[in-house]
Each structure stands twice: as structure tokens, then as C-alpha cells.
N, C-alpha and C positions, 0 to 999 in steps of 0.2 A: 425632579429636581425639590429641594425643599427650602424653606426659610425661616427665618424668626428674626425679631428684633432683640438687640443688645439693650441690656438696661441701660438707664440714662436717668439723670435727675435735671432736666433744664429748668432753669430759674425764669419762672413767669410771672408778670406782674401787669396788672390795669387791663386785665382781661375779662369781657361782661359776657361773653357767649360761649358756648360749648364749642361751636366750630373754630374760635379763633385758638382756645386752649388746645382742643385738638391737633390742629394744624402746627403748633407751636412743638408738640411732644413730637410729632411724627418726624418733623425737620430735623429732630436730634438723634435719632435712632438710626441705626445702621443695618440694613438687610443683609441678610446671609443667604446666597445662592438662589435660586429660581430664574436662572436666566432666562431659559426658553419661555416661562411662564411672563416674565416681564415682557417678553418680545410680544407675546400673544396679545397682552392688555395693551401695550403701546400701538399695535396694529390696528387694535380697536380704536383707540385714539386717534389716530392720524387718518383713520378712512374718511371717505366724503359720505358714509352712510350712517344711519342709525344702526347702533349694534346692540345685541341682548347676550351678554356672555354668562353661560353657566358654569359655575366653580364649584366642583367636587371634591370632598377630602374628608376622611375620617376625624374625628373629634381630636383638638388638640394638635394638629398639624401646622397650623399658622396661616389659614386660609384668610382670616381677617386683616393680618398686620400685612400680607401680600397687597391685598387691594388698597389698604389706606395708604401704603407706600407707594405704590405705583401711580395712584391718583391723588395724591396729597394737595395738589394744586387745582383739581379739576372737582372735587367730591363737593356736592352741593347738599345732600341728603343723605341720611344713613339712618336705618333702622334694623335693630336685631329682635327676633322673634324670643318670645318668652317660654321656657320649658314648663311643659303641664298647667299653662294657662288658659282660661277661658276666652271668647270670642270678644266678650265685652272688654276683658284686660288687655289683649292684644291691641283693642281698638284704642283704648285709653292710654297705652304705650305709644302708639303710632301719632297719636296726636300730640303726646307731650313732645316726642322727638321732633316732629313738624315745627311745634311751636318755638321749639330751641333754635331752629334754623330759620324761620320765617318772621318772629316778632324782630321790630315792630312793624314790618313792612306791611303784614296782611294780619287779621285776627284769625285763629284757628278757634274752631267751635267744636265741641264734642259730638259724635255720631254714632250711629247705632249699626252702621252697616258700610262695607268695605266701597261700594260704589262712590258715596258720598266722601269716604276717606280718602279714595285715589283723586277725585275732582277736585278736594283742597290742595291736593297735591300738585295738581296741574296748573291749578290758580297760581301757586307760589312759583313754580318752574317757569311759567310764562314770562314773568319777572327777570329771572335769571338767564334765559335764551337769548341768543344774540350777539354773546361775548367770547365766542369760541366753545368748544365741545363741553359739555357738562354731563357730568356722572353722577347716579344715584344707585345705591348700593343696599338691596333687601338682604340682610344676613340672617340666616336659620330660617328659611322660606318654610321648611315643615312644620317650624313651631308656629309661624305664623298663619298658614293654612288649616286652621284647627277643622275639624269635620263639619261638613255643612256650614260653614261660615260664607260661604261665597267669595273666598278670598282669590282664587284662582280664576274667576268668572271677571272679578274684578280686575285683577291684574292684566287679563286679556284686553279687557275693555282700554285701559289705560295705553297699554301699547299700541292696539290697534287703530284707536280715535283718536290719539295724540302722537305719542313717542314714535313712532314709525315714519312720523313725518318731519322729525325734528333733530337737530344735531346732538345727539345724546348717546351716552353708553349707559345701559341699565344692566348691572352686575347682580345676578340672583345667585346665593351660595347656599348650600346646606351640609351638613355633616353625615344626614342619613342618606347615604348616596344611592341605594335602591328607589327610595321615595323620590328623590331628583330625577333619577333617571325613568321610572316609570310615569311620574304626575307630570314632569316637566318636558325634560328631552324628548318623549316620545308621546307627549300630549296629543290626544285626538280630537280636542275642541279647539277653543279661540288662540291657544298657543302653540298650534300644530306648525313644526317647521319654521316656528320665528326663532329660535335659537341660532345666532350666527357665529359664534365660538364657542368652544369648550375647553375647560381646564380639569384634569384630573390630578389632585395635589397627592404626591406620596410622599413619606417620611424622608427623611436624610436618609442618604446612603452614607457609607463609610467617609468618603472623602470630605462631604459636606458637614458631617458630625464632626470629624477633627478641625474643619476650617472653623465651625461653630466654638467649639470649645478653646481652639488657640486665639481665637478672638476676644475670650473672655480671659486671656492670659492663663490659662490651665494648659499647659503643655507636657501633656500625657503622650507616651510613645503609643506605638500601634497595637501592642499587646494589652496594655492598659484600657485603650478605646474598645477593644472587642468586647474585653469584659463589661465595660458599661453597656455596650450595645445588646450584648446577650441578654441584659436586664432589663433594658427599657426600650430597645430599639431606637429607631432615629426620629423619635417625637421632640419635636425642639421643646415643648412646655414640658415635659420631662428632664430633658437635657440643662434646661436653665437651671436646675437645683444642684448640678455638680459643683463641688466647690474646689477652689485651687489650693494645692498643697497638701491634699489628700489621695490617697492611692485609690484605685477603683473599688477596692473592698471596702475601703472607708465608707466612701460615697455610697454604695450600694447599701451599706449597713444602715446609713442615716437616712438615705431617701426611702427605703422598702422596709425597715425593720422598727424604726422608730416610729413611736406612735404620732409624732408629729410630722413624719415623713410623707411627702406628697403622695407616694405609689404606696403607701400603707394599706389605705383600702380603695384606691382608685377603682379597683375591678368592680366592686359592688355599683357604682354611678356609671361606669364605663358603657355597658349594654344598654341598659334603662334608657339612656340619653339618646339612643340611637334608633331603638328598635318598639314596636308595641308589643306587648308580650313577649320580654326579652328573656322569659325563663328557657324557652324552647330553643331559642339563641346559644343561650349560655349551657344548656344541657348537651347540645352538639358539640361544642368547645369542648367540654370537659371530655366527652368521650374520644374525640380526635386527638386530645392531649395526651391521652394513654398509649398511643400507638405511634413510636418513633417514625414508621415508615408511611404513616397516613393509613386512610381508610376508604374502601369505595363507597358508593353510595348505598350498595347492597349491605355492606359490612355497617356502617352507621346505622342503617333503620333496624338491622338485627340486633347489635349491641345495645341500642338505646330504647328498642321495643318501641320504636316509631311506625306511624303509619305510611304505608307504600305509596303516597299520593303527592297532588302537587303542593299540599303545605310543606311538605318536607322540603320538596323541590324548591320552593320559593325561599325556606329559611337559609339553606346552602347557597342560593344565587345571591341573596342578602349579604350574606358573611363573606363571599368573594368579592361582591361590588365593593365592599367596605373595607377591603383591606384585610380582614382577620385572617382570613383562608386562603390558601393558593391552590391551584389545579396540578397537577403533575402528571404526566403520560408516562407509561412504562415503554421500554424500548419497543418500537415499530408504530406506537401511537394510536395503539387499540383502544377504543372509546370504553370498552367495557373494563379495561385496566386502568381508566382515569381514575386516580387517586386524591383525595382531600388532605391539605396537611395543613396544620395550626402554624400560620407565619407571622403572627403578634409575637413578638418576644416578650412585651411585657405579661401576656395573658400566660404564657406559657411559663415564664418564670414564677408568675403569682400561684398557679395552681401547683407547680411542683415544690417550691418552697416557702413562699410567703403564708400563703393560707394556713397552712396547720403548725408556723413556728413563728407566730405574731406574738404570741405571748412570751417568748424569749427576750424581747426588745433589744435595744442596742447590744450588738456585740455577738449578735446571733449569726451574721454572716461570715465573720472572720473564723469562727468555728466550723460552719458548714462547709465553708469553701476549703476546706484541709482534707474533707472526708472523700471517699470512694464514690459516692453517690453525686456528688459532684462531679468528679472526674469524668464518670460516665456520661452525665447528662450534657457538660461540657461539649463533649465531641457530637452530641447530636445537634446542639445549639450553633457549634461552626459550620455543620453541614448545611442548616437554615440558611445561614448569612451567606455561604459559598452560593447556594441557589438564587440568592436575592441580585448577587454580582456576576451573573452568567456572562453581561457584555464586557465587563472588567476581565474575568477569564479568557475571553475569545481573543481581546486584544492582545493580552499576554503570549496567546499562541500564534499572535499574528496571521489570523484567520479573518480578517474584518471583510475582505472581498469575496470571501466564499460562503455559499448557503449552507447554513447548518442548524441542527436541531436539538436542543438538549433534552436530556431525561434520564430516568433512573432506569435501575435494574434490580428486581427481586424476584429468585425463584426458587421454589420449595424442590428440595431433593426427591428423587424417584429412586426405583431398584437400579437403575443405570447411570446415573449423574447425582453428585452431590447437589445442595443447594449453592446458591450463589446470589450476593448480593455486592452492587456497585452503587456507591455512593452519587457517582454523577459521570454522565457518559455525552460526549459530543459527537453527534454523526454527521460528517460532511461530506459534501457533494464532490470531492475530489478523492474520493474512495478512501478514505482514513476515517477511524473511529478511535477519538481519546477516550480511554478510560481514567478516571480520576479517583484516588484515594484521597480523602480528607480527612487531616488529622491535626487536633488541637492539643499542643503539647507545651508545656513550659520551659523547655530547652530545645536544644539540637536533636534531631531525631536520628535514631539509629537503627537502620534495617537489620535486624538479626536473622539468621539462618531460618530459623523457624517462619519468621513472616517473611521472609523470600520466598519460601516453599508456597506458602499460601496464596503469595500473590500470582505465581506462576499457576497453580491449580486453577484460580479464578479465571485466569485468561483462557485456559484449557477450555473450562467448563462453558465460558461464554462463547466461544468459538463452536464448540460442538453443539450447545443447544439453539444457538441463532443461526447456525450455518452460515455466517457473514463470509463473503470472500474478499471484504474490506481489509486493509492492512490497519493492524491494531498497535496503537500506540500506548503505553502505560505512562502516566503522569501521576506525580504526589506532590499535593499542595498541603503545606504544613505552616505553622505560626512561623518556626525559626527554620533556618538550613537543614537540609539531610546531609549527616555525616556519611561520604561515601565509603565504602569497603568491597571487601571481596564478595559479600552477598548481594550487593546492588550492582555489580558490574554487568553490563548487559543486560539488565533487567529493566529499569527505569529509563526511559527514553528524556523525559525532561522533569526538572524539579521546580517548584514554584513555592513562594514564601507567601504569608499573608499580607505583604505589601503589595502584590499587584491587586489586591481587592480595593486598596486605598486610592487606586488612579482615578482620574476624573472622567 
């Protein structure tokens, strides 16, 4: 589940501290989604134990807003790391933030090391304890913990010597998911096993995207919303740029192709903000973006002329943990058939359309969206969206109580059999396999005689090559309804429209 605050302009007067201003603004904002995540944060607040909550999620996904909303009445200290700053700059920023909260209660003096900084924080928090559970929030931890700075050791000291005995919630947050997992969640030092709760924040799904847009009085229908989602995904910070009264095409034009648009050059800062030596990450993203069906690790190494070692594996793991790549298994779940697919909609859209067409300026997308290139790409993008909404598809099939595995199927032709590609299949424990055709179309979909023949051949090849004894059901999921005719009778078992993807 995902969240974001709606824009608001509260009238604030006679406020002398940052914390007062902060609390007033938060009180006037509305939180969208994040029900499960809010429950986790509330349980941490209600427990009788000290809690350390690790909050992990990609850049711009709404982590900070979630914490500020959930803990607006308990938050007594917050600091955010500075990107590309030195240890001295981070310490100065920490002291400034602490001074904003602590003055005139206690004086805050400059310090050159993190142990002293956390001791000052303890001195301030000692005054705040005893009035219910308090919360401190350390945001963008990977930026705070510069190399050889001693930050993580000092954080361990803070927790083990003081916070672990107090009525407190410590929230640590970071956009660099791989760093957070390796350095904090799996920490072998003083923070080992200190994390009491974890939250992995993901972008909005389609239902949440619709709720967010409608909350801003942007009453787009599902077809328009899917077009928006194809270009920018469910990232709240991106979606807030969508304007009411404009179509999806107009909004994409303004946000992605106008020089003043938020996503015009977001790609250039997206990966460097999360990864060291981001050039290698971007290189892999570019390689995978060129293949609709994704690539195996071996293919990625070959296509990119990359070293076959732990470095490449680490980069792939970082991109997966940060939500930019997804792993899909071929039917049968053979590990060697594991494929990496670019699952970040904005990155895919940028590399396909924005990067080489930015000079066209406003109006570019209105032209491009009418081309055959867009029609071909939109089908692939729609497949990716469907793969992200497997749970909604399973609910539409009414198989929630049946164990099932989703996968893809793609095999090359041989002398005996033609090639076969299946967009999505769901292998069920009740001896059924659902084969899905996923079609993005701007109007009702008509199954022609030729297409019906292709579908029958596809089912036959799948049965012959997999030797599966399970019942095969053919399903079609399209944007708009399928027009049934003589060609479709007795062929398709169930039809679904894009509306099933919008179920909560």
C-alpha cells in the first residue's frame, strides 16, 4: 500500500519553532492509503517495549509523509541526511535540527563526532520521556552514515545504552534499499537483531492511484489512469503533478516533455541518489529495457559485456530490492530460467520515449501517442502492469483459497514445434492452469478468425511441450470488453477487463 499527502495551505500564525509549524501542517494534510503500514506503526506505538522500525522504500514513494502523519503527536525529533555531504556537514545539520527542537530547554554545542551528537540527543530526550511514548525519526540514514564516520556505531551506542530501556520508537528510514538491508537489517555489529519491525514501502497500485487522483478532484476513468500509470507508475511525488481538466495525453506531455516538467530529466538524478557508481546500474537498466521478455543473468552479462562475478550479482540485487527490476520465473520455476524485467514504469518510459524526444518540447507526446511505436509499446507496458496486479487477477478468478503460482512462458521454435509465448499463466493446486492473453486496446476487442486460430495453436503447443495433464483454461484480460462472436465461442473460458486491476 502506498501513501501521499494532498496539497494544502494551512494558515499558520505566531509559531516560533519548527516543530510547531511542522505539526500544524501535518494536521491539515490528508493521508491516502498505507493502511497496513499505519497498523504496523501504531502497533509499535502501542507496545510496552522500545521499538526500532526500519522503513525502506525507493525515492519519492512517500516514506517521510507516512511517518510524519502516523506520529504527528509523538514525534519529538527528526533529522534528514544530506545527499553527498561530508561527515562535518552531516553533524552540523544534526546539531541545527536538534537545536530547533531543544532550544531554549538545553544548549546544543557543535561537535566533531557522532558519539557526542547522540549524547546530546539523549540529554534532550531525557526531558521528553515520562509523558507517554515518544518517537524520533532518522530519515535518509544512508546519507547520514558517511564512510568511516562512525555513525552506525554511535547509533548502536544510542540504542543499546539508552533507547532500549526507554518508552520510545526509533524510526530509521532510507531510499537505498540494498544499503538499509545490508548495513542495518542484517547488521552484524551493535545493531544486530535490534530491528523490531520492518516496512517495505511500495508505489501505489492502480486502486490507490485512482483514489489519490480522485481525492484531488481529478476524475479520470480507468483507461486514462492506466495511461498515466504507464508513464510514471504509482509514485506519489510524480502523480501530484497531474492536473485536473487535462487528459492523460495532455498531462504526460506537460510532465514528461515540457522543459519545466518534473519528469523531463528526473532519470538523471534518480539512480545516483540511491547507488554509488550508479553508471553500472543505469547500464543494466538500459540493457534490460531493450528486451520485452526480460533477460537472464547470463544474457545480461553477455549483452552488456559485464564481469561474471559478485559485482554484477550485487548490482542486480540492489536494483531488485529497490523496486526497479522484478524477477519472473518461467513455467516450472527453473532457476536457470529466472528472468529480470524492468518494472519501473518511469525508467521504461523515459528510455523509450523521453530521452530521445526531449527536444520536441510540449506537444511531443500528442504526436507520438498516435504512432504504431506507441501502440506496440503500450501492449508491453500493460503486460507489466498486469504482472504487478497478480493478486487482483487471482481474486477475479475467485481462487483466493487455492495455492497458485504465477509465471510466464516463452519458448523458441524447433523442428517439431513452433515457438510459443504466453503473457501470464497461473498454475493452480486444483489441477488447473489459467493461460492469459493481455491486450491493451482503445476500444472493445474483437477476436478475429486468424487470432482465434493462433490461440488454439498456442494452447496445443503449450500442452505438447510441457506435457501438463492439468485442465487448461484460456482467459483474456483487455482494457475494454471482448465482443463475442463465432470465432470466440468455445475458445475463451473467461473474459476480464482492466477494471479487475483496480480492485483493492
